[in-house]
Residue, then its C-alpha position, 0 to 999 in steps of 0.5 A: m491511489l491504492a486502488f489505482l496501484d492495485a489494478f496496476c499490479r494486477a496488470l503487471v502480474a497478468r502481464d497484460r500489455l494493453a492494461i499496463r500501457r493504459h495505467l502508465r498513461h494515467p495521471l496517477a502514474r506520475a507519482l510512480p518512481p522511475a524504477v517502477r515505471a522502468e519495470a512496468l515497461a519491461i514487463a509490457r515489452a516482454g509480454e506473456h512469455g517474460h520472466l521478470p516479476p513485478t518486485r519493485t511495483l509490489h514493494f511500492y504498493y506495500q510501502s504505499m499501504q503502510l504509509l496510509a495506515s500509519s496516518e490514520p488514527p487508531p481505532d477506539p478499543p472495543s469496551a463492554a457495557g458493564d466495564p467500570p471507567l479507568r481511573p486517571r493516573t495522578p502525575g507524581i505517584a508511583v504505582p507499585r508493581 
């Protein structure tokens, strides 16, 4: 989906009418919010001389990236070969600060 959105945003920024309409016919375009579709159609109609920026589409792309990033497990922290293993914390014992 991100690859589709990336190509779609590139077409909108370039104001490429044919590419925008081709992306809107793609099966993944069904997942686009109505406001994003309306914005894309307005940009395609205006063509190269339009001044409407694809803000809703770029916002949707950013939200999608954030959602996918939060669903992935965090990476393991790098460890040096000579680091001793951490001691497990015993429940109920306070650690002085």
